[in-house]
Steps between C-alpha positions, in 0.01 A plus 500: 500500500276209412152551359355370826707745708394788269136406542532496878673840495223658289230353724674643807529848339136492392384405848699782659353753256152366559537524877640856466215604273242349732658675797450832320144425389378359829492828698336670202229233500455546874470876447251480216282221624317689778427792264365274229296308757356823637402628158344173401323386816456798739149634455206574725134432432263764641132395522207743504458683831689729734874566468753675723856461627801496265542355153868419456716476192609154611142373469422679175306478273170532686219345296167666582220245462197713593399847615710612793457769766720684746261556794486823696768518772718256301812563292650307210865569420638382165878470474713615203517245219165337574275406209125494566319294234121497480389167357154637411307825465512570875482827697738602779313701766693717744317618814812502716855586398712379207875562474641386166843662504748365248835634389643612168686167477216280635157630407170344603273372223120469497398298196267235362555138406252561216579837336195480271253487789726683747447563871244735654717767661569633849204675663577751777164593654345566841837519676479687834689830494686391814676219310856542375574580136498238227820520296596358162864563410696342214209279398381380160127469432401317183189334351262652755154500338197675645160394364168658588149378434402168347628315805807718548613715792298761688795741476510564127836678504868435561654201322792458741413732791171655611535728803273729702750572779738782590785303654644347185841545339599342168857565389750361248241254368429367152142464374473314171234308308221576747148574381151604599188411302134544586165362396325800661493871403728748678733226623819346366743770614857464625674230299784480752398717796179668621539722807300724728641670809850637554756235401847564360602337170856580398789376283282236334474380140162438337510325162275283285199542730150524356150612596162511334373835630759724667847498650679215321795555733346687796161636599471754782149562628296635789464841665725389785788407269809716542747239379862584428613351166862588427808391306325219309535384139181421306554348155334266251175480696185440296145617570270798524721746690800312642488751789161604641425758771131492582219574747636815669841343563777749582831314466847644465642356177868597497809428288361205303599390149198408285601378156404266217163409646213416268139581573233318309276783616531875504787596729813400696445693824141568597400765754133493597533659837145615581650778710821315590831684517766276346855634481691383191862610537833430324371219278616404150214385276635409157444277196165359607213412263123535543199636308450850651786629716775379730355704787121507513334729751133457581470756778651577839772733628820317413828691521737406216853625576843454335401207277622403153221387264644421157479263206163354592243405235264647393523799741659596829204632702127448443212649702187293517321785681588867551767500769694738723803275547819702551815444291819659636866472390427215258644399164202401284539424131277734299443723802161623613396532136537124463241420767200314356143433607296733720598852606798551729438772759780441747843655559783446252816655646869485404447204266701439183466306178846365413693184419592350842824361345507179698853366536402135451232295325 
């Protein structure tokens, strides 16, 4: 074969391989191109004002460019996989009905384009009792920042969610890096969530939230509050009492894990019930750090049943005032003799002081 014939043969082979390779790549390019286009170009700008209807994954992310409101008698539905990005420190008012229902595979995210300044949280107030429930399921809330005084909000509590309604369910959600700070006294509570009424909060994770005054993770307040808080994990929250129960609130606080929180104040869980009747059942409260006691009781008639309180520094239970709180069937390190602070005058029945022998770290 001549050199010229060899060259022609190699060119022909190369061209066939190139065409074959292109034929394989071409459908892949067709398959990938719409996805890449959607991720790069599909977004929706939301101006200040009223919102309703459906926010779809196909049109996500939704950039919030002002304070928005769901009016009464209106519903906003947010599809799984949607990302809601607040471009400034804007509030989201709900007077109607909000359904943000994600899935385990496609959660919904509420976040800020500027984490340092954050967004101003969801405010659930003045919703008629005849309206349907607002539901958050498989959602992430991050960088919500509540400010009060000095030109801040008139709410003063709840970095990500502030609610005064009964018809609210929050489940399988993640609250992280939310905060609440105040320029006024007796405000700045609820780094992630501040609630009154009878909502359900379950199977959620609260971590790295912060508050100035009370309830770095969650603050429950008001004489009408009979909230159900169950099966949640509270860890690495920072503030004066990561969990606060206040103002005659009577929640049911059941089967929660509260660990490795740090209070720059006196306590991890604060009960100042003013006659409230909180029920604290089946919780594990371990390895938290504060200045007085992991559980601080001011007054009230809380019932403390079947809880493990162990490994907290500097003490497990501290009484700010003489209290008749009842402890039943609990494992408390140091026992009744380890209680600190004011006199304890309540019931202490079937409780033990023993190593709980946890099977994992």
